[in-house]
C-alpha angles and dihedrals in degrees: 000000000000114000093241094060107101125227095168100081116150124218089242092057092049092047089052090055091052089051096054118114105273096244092048091049092051092047091053093045093048090049092052091045093054091050093062108018139045099255096213096052126086125185116238117215132176124211124204128184104226093178119023133198133344096089113159093213119103099218103165094220099049126100090193095065117109085227091063124088092208101126094245109144121218116245136187124250109288121252114263094242093053090053092049091050090054090048091053090052091050091051091049088053091056102261117154097193130040113205122195127195131194122191097233134129083219133338118261118234089245089062096054100081090057092045090051091051090051093050092049092048095051092046091052087062090061095252126131110245129222129173136188112193103151124253119000136203118228088251093054091049089054091050090053091049092051089050089057101253109172101195139015119202120211115152123210086211100203143345119316088248097051096039095082090056090061104036132027103169094077134014134237093258089058087062092050092047092057091048089053093049089052092048092046090053091055097249119138114252125236111187133152138128151230127271127193096052092124093276124142127244086256088062091050087052089052092048093053091042092056093056097037092055098049111119086252122021115241111265087226128031114190115199111201128192110213114258101206106222120197110245095033120105094245095038091057095039095051098037113125092003129114087248092064091094127029115236109265094230091051090051091052089048089055091051091048094050090048089052094050095046096041101034100171099041123102106247109207130202101219134160117012096035092113090068095047121100120241088250092056092049090049090053089050091053089048089050091056108273107144107165134061140175109242127197134065100286142037106204096300100341125090120253135197097260135229097275093050091049093048091052092049092048090050091050093049097039093242126149135194116275115260122201133005126332114252098255092049091046089054090055092050090052096047112105116246115256 
């Protein structure tokens, strides 16, 4: 990471960014974005659930938890060929990265050979690979690295203070430990969170602060807006309340602050985008978001769809990202020790 990229942000500094007049905040975020990224290019990613439901965790937002009464049925890990067929379709649709999620607390060692085979197969297609499998051991992270995995996603979800109100089956440090194992193995980190879970702005400050003060910023930072699912703790708790959907301007502010504090990271609009207006999405792109999930579904949640995204890109004059993301490009250019 370049020496002038800060990892020493204070919560007070981040809170001050959130408090800026909206137009000033967007101007600063757009200026930072243009310094490090092509402003008219957005990375296209596809997300596939390769093992759905039956997760023993009690994450209050998740329809795949065994604690949720959401109607999501548990499945086994998909066959390798089915995953590769989906990856080929994603590539044909223009995706640069193929992300795969399994509803596990952590993968079992018996699952790893199949996971390794999937990673190798998707990479052979020329796609970037990303996986989210829950918590990892250092040994599992090394296996994924040897298989060629490009990214590992493990979100911190919220601030350290609010986290325990959403999840009780693991703690915040467990999240950070897995991120460190991934980093130590030499895999790029994808880590973000969810807003609109009933948290305060102070919690959004804490969420951004956690990621912006890691020794190395995540290469990808997905910002999700909660999709309240009936039968989940948060879905039922927030239903029919003003908290059921985060204010659009506040969401854009969160994207802008993430961009300013993590200038070289890819900031991804993730879950919740299907309910955003075109104008809100345009503001997010102006604020520095430069990655989206395309396709009709994100794991079990609906998504905008390829046709809708193509129409929006055409309207805004955006194109699909070509080439490496800035933080990865920096690594390629660094001299070997």
